[in-house]
FIFI-44791 format. One line per field, with one value per atom (N, C-alpha, C): residue number from 1; atom name; x, y, z. Coordinates in steps of 0.1 Angstrom, whole numbers, plus 2048, in hexadecimal, padded with zeros to 3 digits. Atoms other than C-alpha are relative to their C-alpha. Example, Ala and Ser with C-alpha at 12.3 -4.5 7.8 and 13.67 -1.06 7.14 Angstrom:
REM residues 2
pos: (1 1 1 2 2 2) .
site: (N CA C N CA C) .
X: (809 87B 809 7F7 889 7F8) .
Y: (7F4 7D3 80C 7F5 7F5 80B) .
Z: (800 84E 800 800 847 808) .
This chain:
REM residues 118
pos: (1 1 1 2 2 2 3 3 3 4 4 4 5 5 5 6 6 6 7 7 7 8 8 8 9 9 9 10 10 10 11 11 11 12 12 12 13 13 13 14 14 14 15 15 15 16 16 16 17 17 17 18 18 18 19 19 19 20 20 20 21 21 21 22 22 22 23 23 23 24 24 24 25 25 25 26 26 26 27 27 27 28 28 28 29 29 29 30 30 30 31 31 31 32 32 32 33 33 33 34 34 34 35 35 35 36 36 36 37 37 37 38 38 38 39 39 39 40 40 40 41 41 41 42 42 42 43 43 43 44 44 44 45 45 45 46 46 46 47 47 47 48 48 48 49 49 49 50 50 50 51 51 51 52 52 52 53 53 53 54 54 54 55 55 55 56 56 56 57 57 57 58 58 58 59 59 59 60 60 60 61 61 61 62 62 62 63 63 63 64 64 64 65 65 65 66 66 66 67 67 67 68 68 68 69 69 69 70 70 70 71 71 71 72 72 72 73 73 73 74 74 74 75 75 75 76 76 76 77 77 77 78 78 78 79 79 79 80 80 80 81 81 81 82 82 82 83 83 83 84 84 84 85 85 85 86 86 86 87 87 87 88 88 88 89 89 89 90 90 90 91 91 91 92 92 92 93 93 93 94 94 94 95 95 95 96 96 96 97 97 97 98 98 98 99 99 99 100 100 100 101 101 101 102 102 102 103 103 103 104 104 104 105 105 105 106 106 106 107 107 107 108 108 108 109 109 109 110 110 110 111 111 111 112 112 112 113 113 113 114 114 114 115 115 115 116 116 116 117 117 117 118 118 118) .
site: (N CA C N CA C N CA C N CA C N CA C N CA C N CA C N CA C N CA C N CA C N CA C N CA C N CA C N CA C N CA C N CA C N CA C N CA C N CA C N CA C N CA C N CA C N CA C N CA C N CA C N CA C N CA C N CA C N CA C N CA C N CA C N CA C N CA C N CA C N CA C N CA C N CA C N CA C N CA C N CA C N CA C N CA C N CA C N CA C N CA C N CA C N CA C N CA C N CA C N CA C N CA C N CA C N CA C N CA C N CA C N CA C N CA C N CA C N CA C N CA C N CA C N CA C N CA C N CA C N CA C N CA C N CA C N CA C N CA C N CA C N CA C N CA C N CA C N CA C N CA C N CA C N CA C N CA C N CA C N CA C N CA C N CA C N CA C N CA C N CA C N CA C N CA C N CA C N CA C N CA C N CA C N CA C N CA C N CA C N CA C N CA C N CA C N CA C N CA C N CA C N CA C N CA C N CA C N CA C N CA C N CA C N CA C N CA C N CA C N CA C N CA C N CA C N CA C N CA C N CA C N CA C N CA C N CA C) .
X: (801 E00 80E 7F3 E1B 803 7FB E30 80C 7F4 E4A 807 7F7 E67 809 7F8 E77 80B 7F4 E9A 806 7FB EA5 80C 7F4 EC7 808 7F7 EDF 80B 7F6 EF5 80E 7F2 F15 802 7FE F0F 806 7FB F1C 80E 7F3 F40 7FD 802 F45 7FF 800 F4C 7F3 80D F2C 7F5 80A F18 800 7FE F26 7FA 806 F1E 7F1 80F EFB 7FA 806 EF4 801 7FE F02 7F6 809 EEE 7F1 80E ECE 7FD 802 ED3 7FD 803 ED4 7F2 80E EB3 7F7 809 EA4 800 800 EB0 7F8 808 EA1 7F1 80E E80 7FB 803 E81 7FD 802 E84 7F2 80D E63 7F5 809 E53 7FB 804 E51 808 7F8 E6B 7FA 805 E5F 80B 7F6 E7A 808 7F8 E96 80B 7F5 EB0 805 7FB EC7 7FE 801 EC4 80D 7F4 EDF 7FF 801 EE8 7F6 80A ECF 804 7FB EE5 7FC 804 EDA 7F1 80F EB5 7FC 807 E9F 7F1 80E E7C 7F8 809 E5E 7F3 80D E40 7F9 808 E24 7F6 809 E12 7FA 807 DF8 804 7FD E01 80F 7F2 E26 809 7F7 E41 80C 7F5 E5B 809 7F6 E7B 80A 7F5 E93 80A 7F6 EB3 7FE 801 EB2 7F3 80B E9A 7F3 80D E75 801 7FF E7D 80E 7F3 E9B 7FF 801 EA0 80E 7F4 EBB 803 7FF EB5 7FB 804 EB3 7FB 805 EA0 80C 7F4 EBC 7FD 804 EA9 7F3 80E E8A 800 802 E7E 7F1 80E E5C 7FF 801 E51 7F1 80E E31 800 801 E2B 7F2 80E E0B 7FA 805 E09 80B 7F7 E18 80B 7F6 E29 80C 7F5 E3D 808 7F9 E46 809 7F8 E52 80C 7F5 E67 80B 7F6 E78 807 7FA E7E 80A 7F7 E8E 80C 7F5 EA6 80A 7F8 EB3 80B 7F5 ED5 7FE 802 ECA 7F8 808 EB2 809 7F7 ED1 806 7FA EDD 7F5 80A EBD 7F2 80E E98 7FB 807 E84 7F1 80F E61 7F9 808 E48 7F2 80D E2A 7F9 807 E0F 7FE 802 E0C 7F2 80E DEA 800 800 DE4 7F3 80B DCF 7FF 803 DBF 805 7FC DC7 80F 7F2 DEC 806 7FB DEF 803 7FC E00 7F4 80B DE8 805) .
Y: (80D C53 7FD 803 C48 7F1 80E C29 7FE 805 C16 7F7 808 C08 7F9 808 BEC 7F9 804 BE3 7F3 80D BBF 7FC 806 BAF 7F8 807 B96 809 7F7 BA8 7FE 802 B98 803 7FC BA4 80E 7F2 BC7 801 7FC BD2 80D 7F3 BF0 80B 7F6 C05 801 801 BF9 806 7FB C00 80F 7F1 C23 807 7FA C2B 7FE 802 C1C 80A 7F7 C32 80E 7F3 C51 802 7FE C4B 800 800 C43 80D 7F3 C63 80B 7F7 C76 7FF 802 C67 806 7FA C71 80F 7F1 C95 804 7FD C95 7FF 802 C88 80B 7F6 CA1 80E 7F4 CBE 801 801 CB2 7FE 803 CAD 7F2 80E C88 7F7 808 C7C 801 7FF C73 7FA 806 C5C 7F5 80B C43 7FE 803 C31 7F2 80D C13 7FA 807 BF9 7F9 808 BE9 7F2 80D BC6 7F7 809 BAA 7F9 806 B9C 808 7F7 BBA 7FF 800 BB2 7F8 807 BA7 800 802 B9A 7FE 801 B9C 7FA 806 B86 7FF 802 B85 7F5 80C B64 7FD 803 B5E 80A 7F6 B7F 801 801 B76 805 7FB B89 7F7 808 B74 808 7F8 B86 7F6 808 B75 808 7F9 B80 7FC 802 B83 806 7FB B8D 7F8 807 B84 7F3 80B B6C 7FE 803 B5A 800 7FF B64 802 7FE B66 80F 7F1 B8C 805 7FA BA1 80E 7F3 BC1 809 7F8 BDB 80F 7F2 BFC 803 7FC C0F 80F 7F2 C2E 802 7FD C3F 80C 7F6 C54 803 7FC C67 804 7FE C64 7FE 801 C66 7F2 80D C41 7F5 80C C1E 801 7FF C24 809 7F7 C41 7FA 807 C2D 7F5 80B C10 807 7F9 C29 804 7FD C35 7F4 80C C12 7FA 805 C09 808 7F7 C26 7FD 803 C1A 7F6 809 C0A 7F2 80D BEE 7F7 808 BE2 7F7 807 BD7 7F3 80C BBE 7F8 806 BB6 803 7FE BBE 80C 7F4 BDE 7FC 803 BD5 80D 7F4 BF1 7FD 802 BF3 80D 7F4 C0D 801 7FE C1C 802 7FE C19 80A 7F5 C39 7FF 800 C37 80E 7F3 C57 801 800 C4D 802 800 C4C 80D 7F4 C6E 80A 7F6 C8A 809 7F7 CA0 80E) .
Z: (7F9 164 805 7FA 17C 7FD 803 174 809 7FA 188 7F7 808 175 809 7F7 188 7F8 808 17C 806 7FC 17E 7F8 808 174 80A 7F7 181 806 7FA 19A 7FB 804 18E 7F1 80F 16A 7FE 802 171 806 7FA 175 807 7F9 18B 7F6 80A 16D 7F9 807 15B 809 7F7 17A 802 7FF 17D 7F4 80C 159 7FF 800 15D 809 7F7 17B 7FA 806 169 7F4 80C 149 805 7FA 15E 806 7FA 171 7F6 80B 150 7FB 804 146 80A 7F5 168 7FF 802 163 7F4 80B 141 803 7FC 14E 80A 7F6 16B 7F9 808 152 7FA 806 143 80B 7F5 166 801 800 161 80A 7F7 17B 80E 7F2 19E 80A 7F7 1AD 7F9 805 1A6 80A 7F8 1B9 7FD 800 1B6 80E 7F3 1D2 803 7FB 1E7 7FB 805 1DD 807 7FB 1E2 80D 7F4 1FE 80C 7F4 214 802 7FE 210 80C 7F5 22D 7FC 804 227 80D 7F5 23F 7FC 802 240 80D 7F4 259 7FE 801 25E 80E 7F3 279 80A 7F7 289 804 7FC 28C 7F4 80A 279 7FE 804 267 7F8 807 25D 7FB 806 245 7F8 808 235 7F2 80E 210 7F9 807 1F5 801 800 1F1 7F8 809 1D5 7FB 806 1C8 7F1 80E 1A4 7FA 807 18A 7FF 800 186 80D 7F4 1A5 7FE 800 1AB 804 7FD 1A9 801 7FF 1A8 7FA 805 19E 7FB 804 18D 801 800 192 7F7 80A 174 7FF 802 16B 7F1 80F 145 7FC 804 131 7FE 803 128 800 7FF 128 7F5 80B 106 804 7FC 114 80C 7F5 134 7FA 806 11E 7F8 807 109 80A 7F6 129 805 7FB 135 7F6 80A 114 7FF 801 117 80C 7F5 139 7FD 803 137 806 7F9 14F 7F7 809 134 7F6 809 120 807 7F9 13B 808 7F8 14D 7FA 804 14D 808 7F9 155 7FF 7FF 161 802 800 15B 805 7FA 171 804 7FC 175 810 7F2 198 803 7FC 1A8 80B 7F6 1BA 809 7F7 1D9 807 7FA 1E6 80E 7F2 20A 801 7FF 202 7FA 806 1F1 80C 7F5 206 802 7FC 219 802) .
């Protein structure tokens, strides 16, 4: 089963050194998952100040600077993994260094046949 792990934390809670250690430790977890064939993708995101949101209302596109929602914790990155069950996905999420400063949201990926590579 595929799961997306969404990493949220206050952007100002990380020093540069902490962020570097976090990405290095997270990369190690990704390499470990890859060796077991369970890693699909991961990446940190640029700061929330670089976000642009798009909405379409009555056929008109509205583009605004900033994230979709104003929150204390911002979406800072993601992981996509393929593990047998939710318990294993939660175990991976609990190992991520970002879980110590923020939140890792774990969500199953709904796979649509039409979106699979041909």
